[in-house]
N, C-alpha and C positions, 0 to 999 in steps of 0.2 A: 308906103313900103310894100304892102301886100298887093296893091293894084299893079305893081311892076312884076308880080308873079315871082318875086325872089331874084329878079335880074338886077345886078348892081349897076351903078352909073358907068359911063364910058371910061375905058382905061384897060389896063392889063387884064388877063383872064382871071376871073374871080377864084379866090382860094376857099371861100366859105359860103355857106347858105345862111339865110335868115334864121333857120332853125338852129344851126350851130352857134350863131351868136346868142340866140335866146337861151340855149342850154348852158352856155358859159355864164350868162347872167344869173340864171337860176341857181347854178352850183355855188356861185359866190354869195348870192343873197341867202341861200339856205344855210351857208356856213357862217356868214358874218353880218347878215342884215343888209338893208338897202345901202348903207354907207360903204359897203364893200363893192358896190356896183359903180364903176366909172369907166370912161373910155380907156384910160391907161390900164386899169385893173383887168378889164375884159380882154384887152389886147394881150396883156401878159399871160392870161389864162389860155389864149389861143396860140401864143408863141409868135406874135406879130407886133408891128408898131401901131400905136394909137391912131396915127394919121391914116392908116389903111382902112380903118373902120368907117371913115367918112365917105367911102364909096358906097356904103350900104345904109347908113343912118346919118341924121343931122346932129345927134348929140345924145346926152343921157336920157332925155325925155323919150326918144325913140327906143332906146334900150329897155326902158321901163315898160313901154307899150308892148314890145316884143315878148318880154318875159311873162307879163301878165297873161297875154294871149296864149303863150306856150303852156302854162299850167292849166289854163281853162280847157285845154285839149285833153286833160286827164279825166274829165267827166265821162261816165259810162251811162248813156241814156237808155233807160228801160222803155219798153212800149207803154204808152199811156193806157190807163184803165178807164178813163172817163170820170173817175171819182176825184174831185178836186183835192180833198185832203190827202188821199193816198199818193197822188201824183206830185203834189207840191212837197210833201214830206220826203219822198224819195230823192228829190233834187236838193232839198234843204239839208238833208243828212250828208249828201255828198259835198255840198258847199262847206259845211262844218268841217268835214274830214280834210278837204282841200286846204282850208285855212290853217288847220292844225299842222299839216305837212309843211306848209310854207308860211310861217308866222309873219313874214314881211308883207304878205299880200294885202292885208287890211290897210297898210300905210302907203301902198304903191301909188294910187291916184293917177292912172294912165291918162294921157292926153288924147289918145286915139284908141279905137276899138278894132281888133282884128277879127278874123272869121270865127275863131273858136269862142270868143266872147259874145259875138252876135248870136252864135248857135245856142249858147246858154240862155240868152234872152228869149230867143225863139221858143225853146223848149219850155221855159217857165211860162211864157204867154200861152203855149198850148195846154199846159197843166191847168191854168186858170180859165181857159176858154169856155168850158161848160157852164161857168157862172154867168156868162153873158155880160161881162163888165165892159164899160166904155174903154177906149184906148188909154185915156189918161189915168183912169182908175186901175187899169191893168198894170201900167208902168209904175204907178205909185206902189201898188201891191208888191211888185217884183223888187222895188227898191227897199221896202220895209223888210221883206223876207230875207233878202240878201244881206242887209245890214245886220239882222239878228244873227245869222250864221257867222258872219265875220266877227261881231262883237263877242259872241259866246265863245268862239274858238280862241279869241285873244285872251279871254279870262282863263280858259283852260290852260293855255300856253304859259300864263303867268303863275300857274299852280293853284288857282282857286277851284274849289269844288263845292257842289251843292251840299255835301255832307257837313261842311263847316258852318253852314248857315244855322245860326242859333245854337250851335253845339255848346252844351253846358249852360245855356241861358235860362235863368229862372226869373222870377219877378224882380226887375231892376229897381233901383232906388227912385225916390219921388220925382226926380227931374224928367222921368220918362213914363208918364202916366198911361199912355196908350200901349206901350210894350208891357207895362206892369199888368194891365187889365188882360192883355192877350195871353200872357203866360201865368196868370195868377193861380190857376187850378192845375195846369199841366205844362211843364217845361217843354221847349221845342224838342229837346233830345228824347223825350218820351213818346213822340208822335211817329216814331219809326224813321229809318234812314231814307234820305232823299238822294237819288242818283242824278248825275249830270244828264243822263239820257232822258229821264223823266222831266227835268226842268226844261231841256231843250224842246221836247215835243210839246210841253205845255205852252211854251212861248210861241211856237208855230201855230198852235190851235188858237191862242188868244189873238194873234195877228190876223188869222183867217176869219175869226169871228168879226173883227172890225172891217176887214176888206170886203167881206161878203154880206155885210149888215143889211144892205138895201136890196139884196137879191132873194132873200127868203130861203137861202140854202144853208 
């Protein structure tokens, strides 16, 4: 799709651009989830017939790829600092925010990557570059960090918060000896509030510790 530069297949003069198709898909998914995205549904959104969309895409898989790449264009890439943690965290926070704005994104599973998605990979590779990782380790690191952002945002979208973790928990009954030992002297609620932001950053730090384990950084 993207290699055609947005030009549709032969036929009458095009009525829409790929961006317009993608925007229609995103609107429907934001409102009703991925199930709301179909050739007929998107055509209705645009005020046209479903058959006309086949001049641009082959089917729903292409629509999914378009909409995923469209929202990937929402990243605002800051200049890199050369500090791996700072640069990775700046992108990870944006990824978390992106998935919160578009909860369907974690389940999208596009079959193709567009230019905005590749740009994200490129910037994440640049953030990790000072660590001197091999290509495979870099891509594995990007996958782990991206997965954390998506998973954490999905939990937030479901209404879960770090403050709920251990709220009101004291020493539990004997079937849970490890938790009983952990909270025998101090319940979780007495250890101060934990925010989602703190947990998210701690997760990024833990992943970076493993990703950079062999680099000495």
